[in-house]
N, CA, C and O atoms as a Tinker XYZ file with bonds, in Angstrom:
   408  protein
     1  N    -17.451000    7.540000  -18.964000    73     2
     2  CA   -16.074000    7.787000  -18.580000    64     1     3
     3  C    -15.199000    6.645000  -19.060000    63     2     4     5
     4  O    -15.651000    5.507000  -19.189000    81     3
     5  N    -13.970000    6.957000  -19.317000    73     3     6
     6  CA   -13.003000    5.968000  -19.779000    64     5     7
     7  C    -12.266000    5.361000  -18.593000    63     6     8     9
     8  O    -11.800000    6.079000  -17.708000    81     7
     9  N    -12.166000    4.050000  -18.579000    73     7    10
    10  CA   -11.422000    3.329000  -17.551000    64     9    11
    11  C    -10.373000    2.452000  -18.221000    63    10    12    13
    12  O    -10.611000    1.873000  -19.282000    81    11
    13  N     -9.225000    2.366000  -17.591000    73    11    14
    14  CA    -8.183000    1.451000  -18.043000    64    13    15
    15  C     -7.977000    0.428000  -16.934000    63    14    16    17
    16  O     -7.669000    0.776000  -15.794000    81    15
    17  N     -8.151000   -0.828000  -17.291000    73    15    18
    18  CA    -7.951000   -1.922000  -16.345000    64    17    19
    19  C     -6.771000   -2.743000  -16.836000    63    18    20    21
    20  O     -6.782000   -3.262000  -17.952000    81    19
    21  N     -5.757000   -2.856000  -15.996000    73    19    22
    22  CA    -4.563000   -3.627000  -16.322000    64    21    23
    23  C     -4.502000   -4.804000  -15.368000    63    22    24    25
    24  O     -4.580000   -4.637000  -14.151000    81    23
    25  N     -4.363000   -6.002000  -15.934000    73    23    26
    26  CA    -4.312000   -7.216000  -15.128000    64    25    27
    27  C     -3.011000   -7.945000  -15.444000    63    26    28    29
    28  O     -2.730000   -8.263000  -16.599000    81    27
    29  N     -2.228000   -8.204000  -14.413000    73    27    30
    30  CA    -0.950000   -8.912000  -14.566000    64    29    31
    31  C     -1.137000  -10.340000  -14.080000    63    30    32    33
    32  O     -1.399000  -10.579000  -12.901000    81    31
    33  N     -1.000000  -11.288000  -15.005000    73    31    34
    34  CA    -1.036000  -12.703000  -14.647000    64    33    35
    35  C      0.332000  -13.085000  -14.102000    63    34    36    37
    36  O      1.359000  -12.637000  -14.611000    81    35
    37  N      0.341000  -13.905000  -13.078000    73    35    38
    38  CA     1.581000  -14.275000  -12.412000    64    37    39
    39  C      2.536000  -15.077000  -13.283000    63    38    40    41
    40  O      2.171000  -15.595000  -14.338000    81    39
    41  N      3.756000  -15.160000  -12.807000    73    39    42
    42  CA     4.834000  -15.858000  -13.514000    64    41    43
    43  C      5.151000  -17.175000  -12.810000    63    42    44    45
    44  O      6.310000  -17.487000  -12.540000    81    43
    45  N      4.106000  -17.937000  -12.520000    73    43    46
    46  CA     4.275000  -19.252000  -11.922000    64    45    47
    47  C      3.679000  -20.290000  -12.875000    63    46    48    49
    48  O      2.850000  -19.958000  -13.723000    81    47
    49  N      4.095000  -21.514000  -12.736000    73    47    50
    50  CA     3.650000  -22.605000  -13.596000    64    49    51
    51  C      2.119000  -22.680000  -13.622000    63    50    52    53
    52  O      1.475000  -22.673000  -12.572000    81    51
    53  N      1.547000  -22.750000  -14.819000    73    51    54
    54  CA     0.098000  -22.827000  -15.052000    64    53    55
    55  C     -0.673000  -21.620000  -14.509000    63    54    56    57
    56  O     -1.817000  -21.766000  -14.080000    81    55
    57  N     -0.066000  -20.439000  -14.522000    73    55    58
    58  CA    -0.708000  -19.236000  -13.991000    64    57    59
    59  C     -1.847000  -18.731000  -14.874000    63    58    60    61
    60  O     -2.790000  -18.126000  -14.364000    81    59
    61  N     -1.782000  -18.964000  -16.175000    73    59    62
    62  CA    -2.752000  -18.405000  -17.106000    64    61    63
    63  C     -4.095000  -19.112000  -17.085000    63    62    64    65
    64  O     -4.246000  -20.182000  -16.495000    81    63
    65  N     -5.078000  -18.483000  -17.750000    73    63    66
    66  CA    -6.411000  -19.072000  -17.866000    64    65    67
    67  C     -6.963000  -18.871000  -19.269000    63    66    68    69
    68  O     -6.636000  -17.902000  -19.954000    81    67
    69  N     -7.810000  -19.810000  -19.678000    73    67    70
    70  CA    -8.563000  -19.687000  -20.925000    64    69    71
    71  C    -10.023000  -19.360000  -20.640000    63    70    72    73
    72  O    -10.829000  -19.272000  -21.567000    81    71
    73  N    -10.369000  -19.182000  -19.379000    73    71    74
    74  CA   -11.757000  -18.918000  -18.982000    64    73    75
    75  C    -12.179000  -17.493000  -19.350000    63    74    76    77
    76  O    -11.341000  -16.645000  -19.657000    81    75
    77  N    -13.480000  -17.248000  -19.314000    73    75    78
    78  CA   -14.041000  -15.913000  -19.532000    64    77    79
    79  C    -13.978000  -15.141000  -18.221000    63    78    80    81
    80  O    -14.439000  -15.621000  -17.185000    81    79
    81  N    -13.400000  -13.939000  -18.272000    73    79    82
    82  CA   -13.129000  -13.153000  -17.068000    64    81    83
    83  C    -14.094000  -11.978000  -16.962000    63    82    84    85
    84  O    -14.415000  -11.331000  -17.959000    81    83
    85  N    -14.556000  -11.708000  -15.727000    73    83    86
    86  CA   -15.444000  -10.591000  -15.436000    64    85    87
    87  C    -14.826000   -9.779000  -14.306000    63    86    88    89
    88  O    -14.186000  -10.331000  -13.411000    81    87
    89  N    -15.024000   -8.453000  -14.353000    73    87    90
    90  CA   -14.593000   -7.599000  -13.250000    64    89    91
    91  C    -15.746000   -6.671000  -12.882000    63    90    92    93
    92  O    -16.452000   -6.157000  -13.750000    81    91
    93  N    -15.920000   -6.470000  -11.582000    73    91    94
    94  CA   -16.958000   -5.565000  -11.074000    64    93    95
    95  C    -16.269000   -4.540000  -10.181000    63    94    96    97
    96  O    -15.516000   -4.899000   -9.276000    81    95
    97  N    -16.534000   -3.264000  -10.442000    73    95    98
    98  CA   -15.980000   -2.160000   -9.659000    64    97    99
    99  C    -17.086000   -1.584000   -8.774000    63    98   100   101
   100  O    -18.214000   -1.394000   -9.229000    81    99
   101  N    -16.765000   -1.310000   -7.525000    73    99   102
   102  CA   -17.724000   -0.741000   -6.578000    64   101   103
   103  C    -17.183000    0.586000   -6.071000    63   102   104   105
   104  O    -16.008000    0.682000   -5.715000    81   103
   105  N    -18.034000    1.616000   -6.033000    73   103   106
   106  CA   -17.597000    2.916000   -5.517000    64   105   107
   107  C    -18.123000    3.120000   -4.104000    63   106   108   109
   108  O    -19.008000    2.401000   -3.641000    81   107
   109  N    -17.558000    4.114000   -3.432000    73   107   110
   110  CA   -17.984000    4.441000   -2.075000    64   109   111
   111  C    -19.460000    4.820000   -2.004000    63   110   112   113
   112  O    -20.124000    4.557000   -1.001000    81   111
   113  N    -19.979000    5.443000   -3.076000    73   111   114
   114  CA   -21.373000    5.892000   -3.065000    64   113   115
   115  C    -22.348000    4.811000   -3.524000    63   114   116   117
   116  O    -23.556000    5.047000   -3.557000    81   115
   117  N    -21.838000    3.621000   -3.881000    73   115   118
   118  CA   -22.716000    2.524000   -4.281000    64   117   119
   119  C    -22.838000    2.304000   -5.769000    63   118   120   121
   120  O    -23.593000    1.432000   -6.198000    81   119
   121  N    -22.113000    3.074000   -6.578000    73   119   122
   122  CA   -22.120000    2.846000   -8.021000    64   121   123
   123  C    -21.419000    1.516000   -8.301000    63   122   124   125
   124  O    -20.353000    1.238000   -7.750000    81   123
   125  N    -22.027000    0.700000   -9.162000    73   123   126
   126  CA   -21.457000   -0.587000   -9.542000    64   125   127
   127  C    -21.233000   -0.576000  -11.050000    63   126   128   129
   128  O    -22.152000   -0.303000  -11.822000    81   127
   129  N    -20.001000   -0.874000  -11.459000    73   127   130
   130  CA   -19.644000   -0.905000  -12.876000    64   129   131
   131  C    -19.167000   -2.316000  -13.186000    63   130   132   133
   132  O    -18.178000   -2.776000  -12.616000    81   131
   133  N    -19.863000   -3.006000  -14.086000    73   131   134
   134  CA   -19.582000   -4.410000  -14.378000    64   133   135
   135  C    -19.124000   -4.554000  -15.831000    63   134   136   137
   136  O    -19.725000   -3.998000  -16.750000    81   135
   137  N    -18.052000   -5.312000  -16.008000    73   135   138
   138  CA   -17.554000   -5.654000  -17.344000    64   137   139
   139  C    -17.512000   -7.166000  -17.460000    63   138   140   141
   140  O    -16.732000   -7.830000  -16.778000    81   139
   141  N    -18.360000   -7.708000  -18.334000    73   139   142
   142  CA   -18.408000   -9.148000  -18.566000    64   141   143
   143  C    -17.459000   -9.520000  -19.688000    63   142   144   145
   144  O    -17.272000   -8.753000  -20.632000    81   143
   145  N    -16.867000  -10.683000  -19.587000    73   143   146
   146  CA   -16.037000  -11.260000  -20.636000    64   145   147
   147  C    -14.971000  -10.299000  -21.155000    63   146   148   149
   148  O    -14.991000   -9.922000  -22.327000    81   147
   149  N    -14.046000   -9.904000  -20.291000    73   147   150
   150  CA   -12.918000   -9.068000  -20.713000    64   149   151
   151  C    -12.155000   -9.793000  -21.811000    63   150   152   153
   152  O    -11.754000  -10.944000  -21.637000    81   151
   153  N    -11.955000   -9.127000  -22.937000    73   151   154
   154  CA   -11.307000   -9.787000  -24.066000    64   153   155
   155  C    -10.734000   -8.754000  -25.020000    63   154   156   157
   156  O    -11.430000   -7.837000  -25.455000    81   155
   157  N     -9.462000   -8.913000  -25.338000    73   155   158
   158  CA    -8.845000   -8.149000  -26.419000    64   157   159
   159  C     -8.886000   -9.040000  -27.651000    63   158   160   161
   160  O     -8.253000  -10.095000  -27.677000    81   159
   161  N     -9.620000   -8.627000  -28.660000    73   159   162
   162  CA    -9.792000   -9.435000  -29.865000    64   161   163
   163  C     -8.434000   -9.755000  -30.484000    63   162   164   165
   164  O     -7.519000   -8.932000  -30.477000    81   163
   165  N     -8.325000  -10.965000  -31.017000    73   163   166
   166  CA    -7.103000  -11.440000  -31.690000    64   165   167
   167  C     -5.881000  -11.454000  -30.775000    63   166   168   169
   168  O     -4.750000  -11.312000  -31.238000    81   167
   169  N     -6.119000  -11.628000  -29.459000    73   167   170
   170  CA    -5.020000  -11.700000  -28.495000    64   169   171
   171  C     -5.374000  -12.762000  -27.455000    63   170   172   173
   172  O     -6.519000  -12.834000  -27.007000    81   171
   173  N     -4.420000  -13.565000  -27.080000    73   171   174
   174  CA    -4.634000  -14.601000  -26.069000    64   173   175
   175  C     -4.417000  -13.982000  -24.690000    63   174   176   177
   176  O     -3.297000  -13.963000  -24.180000    81   175
   177  N     -5.494000  -13.479000  -24.093000    73   175   178
   178  CA    -5.429000  -12.785000  -22.810000    64   177   179
   179  C     -5.150000  -13.738000  -21.655000    63   178   180   181
   180  O     -5.408000  -14.938000  -21.748000    81   179
   181  N     -4.624000  -13.191000  -20.571000    73   179   182
   182  CA    -4.465000  -13.867000  -19.281000    64   181   183
   183  C     -3.551000  -15.083000  -19.344000    63   182   184   185
   184  O     -3.822000  -16.109000  -18.720000    81   183
   185  N     -2.494000  -14.962000  -20.083000    73   183   186
   186  CA    -1.528000  -16.050000  -20.173000    64   185   187
   187  C     -0.358000  -15.809000  -19.228000    63   186   188   189
   188  O     -0.186000  -14.707000  -18.707000    81   187
   189  N      0.435000  -16.836000  -19.013000    73   187   190
   190  CA     1.600000  -16.840000  -18.126000    64   189   191
   191  C      2.407000  -15.553000  -18.262000    63   190   192   193
   192  O      2.887000  -15.241000  -19.352000    81   191
   193  N      2.560000  -14.814000  -17.192000    73   191   194
   194  CA     3.416000  -13.629000  -17.094000    64   193   195
   195  C      2.958000  -12.447000  -17.970000    63   194   196   197
   196  O      3.696000  -11.472000  -18.114000    81   195
   197  N      1.769000  -12.522000  -18.546000    73   195   198
   198  CA     1.272000  -11.442000  -19.414000    64   197   199
   199  C      0.704000  -10.290000  -18.597000    63   198   200   201
   200  O      0.230000  -10.471000  -17.476000    81   199
   201  N      0.764000   -9.102000  -19.189000    73   199   202
   202  CA     0.076000   -7.930000  -18.659000    64   201   203
   203  C     -0.942000   -7.532000  -19.716000    63   202   204   205
   204  O     -0.569000   -7.141000  -20.822000    81   203
   205  N     -2.221000   -7.628000  -19.385000    73   203   206
   206  CA    -3.297000   -7.330000  -20.325000    64   205   207
   207  C     -3.969000   -6.021000  -19.941000    63   206   208   209
   208  O     -4.286000   -5.792000  -18.774000    81   207
   209  N     -4.182000   -5.164000  -20.937000    73   207   210
   210  CA    -4.754000   -3.837000  -20.714000    64   209   211
   211  C     -6.083000   -3.756000  -21.462000    63   210   212   213
   212  O     -6.176000   -4.120000  -22.634000    81   211
   213  N     -7.103000   -3.274000  -20.763000    73   211   214
   214  CA    -8.437000   -3.131000  -21.334000    64   213   215
   215  C     -8.879000   -1.682000  -21.188000    63   214   216   217
   216  O     -8.829000   -1.118000  -20.095000    81   215
   217  N     -9.308000   -1.085000  -22.289000    73   215   218
   218  CA    -9.812000    0.287000  -22.296000    64   217   219
   219  C    -11.333000    0.194000  -22.420000    63   218   220   221
   220  O    -11.855000   -0.246000  -23.444000    81   219
   221  N    -12.032000    0.610000  -21.372000    73   219   222
   222  CA   -13.470000    0.408000  -21.285000    64   221   223
   223  C    -14.185000    1.707000  -20.954000    63   222   224   225
   224  O    -13.579000    2.666000  -20.477000    81   223
   225  N    -15.471000    1.720000  -21.213000    73   223   226
   226  CA   -16.317000    2.879000  -20.917000    64   225   227
   227  C    -17.370000    2.450000  -19.908000    63   226   228   229
   228  O    -17.956000    1.375000  -20.033000    81   227
   229  N    -17.609000    3.294000  -18.904000    73   227   230
   230  CA   -18.606000    2.976000  -17.883000    64   229   231
   231  C    -19.132000    4.231000  -17.227000    63   230   232   233
   232  O    -18.787000    5.346000  -17.620000    81   231
   233  N    -19.964000    4.045000  -16.231000    73   231   234
   234  CA   -20.555000    5.162000  -15.498000    64   233   235
   235  C    -19.471000    6.061000  -14.911000    63   234   236   237
   236  O    -18.445000    5.584000  -14.427000    81   235
   237  N    -19.714000    7.363000  -14.962000    73   235   238
   238  CA   -18.769000    8.315000  -14.378000    64   237   239
   239  C    -19.031000    8.442000  -12.885000    63   238   240   241
   240  O    -20.174000    8.392000  -12.431000    81   239
   241  N    -17.973000    8.605000  -12.148000    73   239   242
   242  CA   -18.077000    8.851000  -10.709000    64   241   243
   243  C    -17.962000   10.344000  -10.462000    63   242   244   245
   244  O    -17.315000   11.058000  -11.228000    81   243
   245  N    -18.590000   10.817000   -9.389000    73   243   246
   246  CA   -18.461000   12.232000   -9.046000    64   245   247
   247  C    -17.036000   12.510000   -8.599000    63   246   248   249
   248  O    -16.267000   11.583000   -8.342000    81   247
   249  N    -16.691000   13.769000   -8.509000    73   247   250
   250  CA   -15.326000   14.128000   -8.124000    64   249   251
   251  C    -14.999000   13.704000   -6.699000    63   250   252   253
   252  O    -13.825000   13.639000   -6.336000    81   251
   253  N    -16.015000   13.411000   -5.878000    73   251   254
   254  CA   -15.802000   13.011000   -4.488000    64   253   255
   255  C    -15.900000   11.501000   -4.281000    63   254   256   257
   256  O    -15.647000   11.009000   -3.182000    81   255
   257  N    -16.263000   10.771000   -5.321000    73   255   258
   258  CA   -16.453000    9.330000   -5.224000    64   257   259
   259  C    -15.176000    8.587000   -5.632000    63   258   260   261
   260  O    -14.384000    9.092000   -6.427000    81   259
   261  N    -14.989000    7.411000   -5.091000    73   259   262
   262  CA   -13.795000    6.611000   -5.372000    64   261   263
   263  C    -14.183000    5.147000   -5.526000    63   262   264   265
   264  O    -15.157000    4.696000   -4.923000    81   263
   265  N    -13.431000    4.404000   -6.325000    73   263   266
   266  CA   -13.562000    2.956000   -6.363000    64   265   267
   267  C    -12.966000    2.423000   -5.064000    63   266   268   269
   268  O    -11.836000    2.757000   -4.709000    81   267
   269  N    -13.727000    1.598000   -4.360000    73   267   270
   270  CA   -13.243000    1.091000   -3.072000    64   269   271
   271  C    -13.100000   -0.421000   -3.045000    63   270   272   273
   272  O    -12.496000   -0.974000   -2.126000    81   271
   273  N    -13.655000   -1.095000   -4.053000    73   271   274
   274  CA   -13.622000   -2.551000   -4.048000    64   273   275
   275  C    -13.763000   -3.067000   -5.473000    63   274   276   277
   276  O    -14.467000   -2.475000   -6.291000    81   275
   277  N    -13.084000   -4.180000   -5.763000    73   275   278
   278  CA   -13.316000   -4.869000   -7.031000    64   277   279
   279  C    -13.543000   -6.353000   -6.746000    63   278   280   281
   280  O    -13.041000   -6.906000   -5.767000    81   279
   281  N    -14.307000   -6.969000   -7.623000    73   279   282
   282  CA   -14.421000   -8.424000   -7.654000    64   281   283
   283  C    -14.023000   -8.842000   -9.057000    63   282   284   285
   284  O    -14.565000   -8.340000  -10.042000    81   283
   285  N    -13.087000   -9.748000   -9.142000    73   283   286
   286  CA   -12.670000  -10.283000  -10.428000    64   285   287
   287  C    -12.871000  -11.784000  -10.367000    63   286   288   289
   288  O    -12.459000  -12.438000   -9.409000    81   287
   289  N    -13.506000  -12.328000  -11.393000    73   287   290
   290  CA   -13.820000  -13.753000  -11.382000    64   289   291
   291  C    -13.803000  -14.295000  -12.795000    63   290   292   293
   292  O    -13.718000  -13.544000  -13.766000    81   291
   293  N    -13.885000  -15.622000  -12.895000    73   291   294
   294  CA   -14.022000  -16.244000  -14.212000    64   293   295
   295  C    -15.005000  -17.409000  -14.117000    63   294   296   297
   296  O    -15.369000  -17.849000  -13.026000    81   295
   297  N    -15.428000  -17.901000  -15.291000    73   295   298
   298  CA   -16.486000  -18.915000  -15.340000    64   297   299
   299  C    -15.967000  -20.351000  -15.346000    63   298   300   301
   300  O    -16.743000  -21.288000  -15.533000    81   299
   301  N    -14.668000  -20.530000  -15.145000    73   299   302
   302  CA   -14.067000  -21.861000  -15.047000    64   301   303
   303  C    -14.135000  -22.648000  -16.360000    63   302   304   305
   304  O    -14.034000  -23.875000  -16.354000    81   303
   305  N    -14.305000  -21.948000  -17.477000    73   303   306
   306  CA   -14.390000  -22.624000  -18.767000    64   305   307
   307  C    -13.000000  -22.755000  -19.398000    63   306   308   309
   308  O    -12.038000  -22.139000  -18.938000    81   307
   309  N    -12.912000  -23.550000  -20.435000    73   307   310
   310  CA   -11.652000  -23.723000  -21.151000    64   309   311
   311  C    -10.839000  -24.876000  -20.585000    63   310   312   313
   312  O    -11.098000  -25.371000  -19.488000    81   311
   313  N     -9.856000  -25.283000  -21.361000    73   311   314
   314  CA    -9.031000  -26.430000  -20.987000    64   313   315
   315  C     -8.190000  -26.137000  -19.748000    63   314   316   317
   316  O     -7.948000  -27.033000  -18.939000    81   315
   317  N     -7.745000  -24.895000  -19.595000    73   315   318
   318  CA    -6.899000  -24.495000  -18.467000    64   317   319
   319  C     -7.562000  -23.315000  -17.766000    63   318   320   321
   320  O     -7.262000  -22.159000  -18.062000    81   319
   321  N     -8.458000  -23.613000  -16.844000    73   319   322
   322  CA    -9.264000  -22.557000  -16.235000    64   321   323
   323  C     -8.611000  -21.918000  -15.010000    63   322   324   325
   324  O     -8.928000  -20.775000  -14.680000    81   323
   325  N     -7.717000  -22.618000  -14.335000    73   323   326
   326  CA    -7.077000  -22.042000  -13.155000    64   325   327
   327  C     -6.384000  -20.732000  -13.504000    63   326   328   329
   328  O     -6.008000  -20.525000  -14.657000    81   327
   329  N     -6.207000  -19.839000  -12.524000    73   327   330
   330  CA    -5.619000  -18.532000  -12.839000    64   329   331
   331  C     -4.942000  -17.971000  -11.608000    63   330   332   333
   332  O     -5.499000  -17.996000  -10.511000    81   331
   333  N     -3.739000  -17.468000  -11.797000    73   331   334
   334  CA    -3.002000  -16.804000  -10.734000    64   333   335
   335  C     -2.807000  -15.348000  -11.143000    63   334   336   337
   336  O     -2.058000  -15.055000  -12.076000    81   335
   337  N     -3.483000  -14.435000  -10.445000    73   335   338
   338  CA    -3.368000  -13.005000  -10.720000    64   337   339
   339  C     -2.273000  -12.428000   -9.831000    63   338   340   341
   340  O     -2.281000  -12.621000   -8.615000    81   339
   341  N     -1.342000  -11.726000  -10.441000    73   339   342
   342  CA    -0.295000  -11.052000   -9.673000    64   341   343
   343  C     -0.826000   -9.731000   -9.118000    63   342   344   345
   344  O     -0.719000   -9.472000   -7.920000    81   343
   345  N     -1.405000   -8.888000   -9.997000    73   343   346
   346  CA    -1.991000   -7.635000   -9.554000    64   345   347
   347  C     -2.989000   -7.103000  -10.575000    63   346   348   349
   348  O     -3.005000   -7.526000  -11.731000    81   347
   349  N     -3.829000   -6.159000  -10.121000    73   347   350
   350  CA    -4.827000   -5.480000  -10.954000    64   349   351
   351  C     -4.696000   -3.987000  -10.699000    63   350   352   353
   352  O     -4.564000   -3.557000   -9.553000    81   351
   353  N     -4.731000   -3.195000  -11.769000    73   351   354
   354  CA    -4.681000   -1.739000  -11.651000    64   353   355
   355  C     -5.892000   -1.152000  -12.371000    63   354   356   357
   356  O     -6.179000   -1.524000  -13.509000    81   355
   357  N     -6.598000   -0.241000  -11.717000    73   355   358
   358  CA    -7.736000    0.448000  -12.318000    64   357   359
   359  C     -7.435000    1.935000  -12.298000    63   358   360   361
   360  O     -7.080000    2.491000  -11.258000    81   359
   361  N     -7.579000    2.577000  -13.450000    73   359   362
   362  CA    -7.371000    4.026000  -13.517000    64   361   363
   363  C     -8.386000    4.626000  -14.479000    63   362   364   365
   364  O     -9.037000    3.912000  -15.242000    81   363
   365  N     -8.509000    5.935000  -14.431000    73   363   366
   366  CA    -9.439000    6.635000  -15.311000    64   365   367
   367  C     -8.881000    7.998000  -15.665000    63   366   368   369
   368  O     -8.408000    8.733000  -14.798000    81   367
   369  N     -8.938000    8.328000  -16.939000    73   367   370
   370  CA    -8.540000    9.668000  -17.368000    64   369   371
   371  C     -9.712000   10.634000  -17.246000    63   370   372   373
   372  O     -9.528000   11.848000  -17.341000    81   371
   373  N    -10.905000   10.110000  -17.037000    73   371   374
   374  CA   -12.109000   10.932000  -16.981000    64   373   375
   375  C    -12.437000   11.429000  -15.584000    63   374   376   377
   376  O    -13.223000   12.363000  -15.432000    81   375
   377  N    -11.848000   10.821000  -14.561000    73   375   378
   378  CA   -12.118000   11.226000  -13.185000    64   377   379
   379  C    -10.793000   11.485000  -12.492000    63   378   380   381
   380  O     -9.726000   11.186000  -13.027000    81   379
   381  N    -10.875000   12.041000  -11.304000    73   379   382
   382  CA    -9.662000   12.411000  -10.577000    64   381   383
   383  C     -9.144000   11.331000   -9.628000    63   382   384   385
   384  O     -8.220000   11.584000   -8.855000    81   383
   385  N     -9.737000   10.110000   -9.677000    73   383   386
   386  CA    -9.221000    9.143000   -8.704000    64   385   387
   387  C     -7.877000    8.595000   -9.167000    63   386   388   389
   388  O     -7.607000    8.438000  -10.358000    81   387
   389  N     -7.059000    8.315000   -8.174000    73   387   390
   390  CA    -5.727000    7.780000   -8.436000    64   389   391
   391  C     -5.832000    6.317000   -8.835000    63   390   392   393
   392  O     -6.889000    5.696000   -8.729000    81   391
   393  N     -4.723000    5.793000   -9.291000    73   391   394
   394  CA    -4.682000    4.363000   -9.623000    64   393   395
   395  C     -5.031000    3.544000   -8.391000    63   394   396   397
   396  O     -4.651000    3.877000   -7.268000    81   395
   397  N     -5.749000    2.488000   -8.628000    73   395   398
   398  CA    -6.051000    1.532000   -7.571000    64   397   399
   399  C     -5.280000    0.274000   -7.914000    63   398   400   401
   400  O     -5.569000   -0.373000   -8.920000    81   399
   401  N     -4.331000   -0.074000   -7.116000    73   399   402
   402  CA    -3.526000   -1.260000   -7.354000    64   401   403
   403  C     -3.884000   -2.304000   -6.319000    63   402   404   405
   404  O     -3.772000   -2.067000   -5.116000    81   403
   405  N     -4.311000   -3.454000   -6.790000    73   403   406
   406  CA    -4.759000   -4.515000   -5.896000    64   405   407
   407  C     -3.930000   -5.762000   -6.165000    63   406   408
   408  O     -4.136000   -6.791000   -5.521000    81   407
């Protein structure tokens, strides 16, 4: 299934990060979908006030299942590892779940 993950980095001083970012999605039925090292090639992701969009493929959820939790983290690498996330949106064109805005 296709998933779109949109991450908005905040608009505060030193909000961006150069670290490697991972996101884990958890469904009500226990399905876990993990994406390591989110990266858009040739683009400086997760910078001050940026909105980064990732189009990913993962396990499909049943029509009755929903994403109920996410964990987003980074490995603290890079010269500027701190990060301020404004919001995260997860959506899928392959399933019927609505956008999840966190």
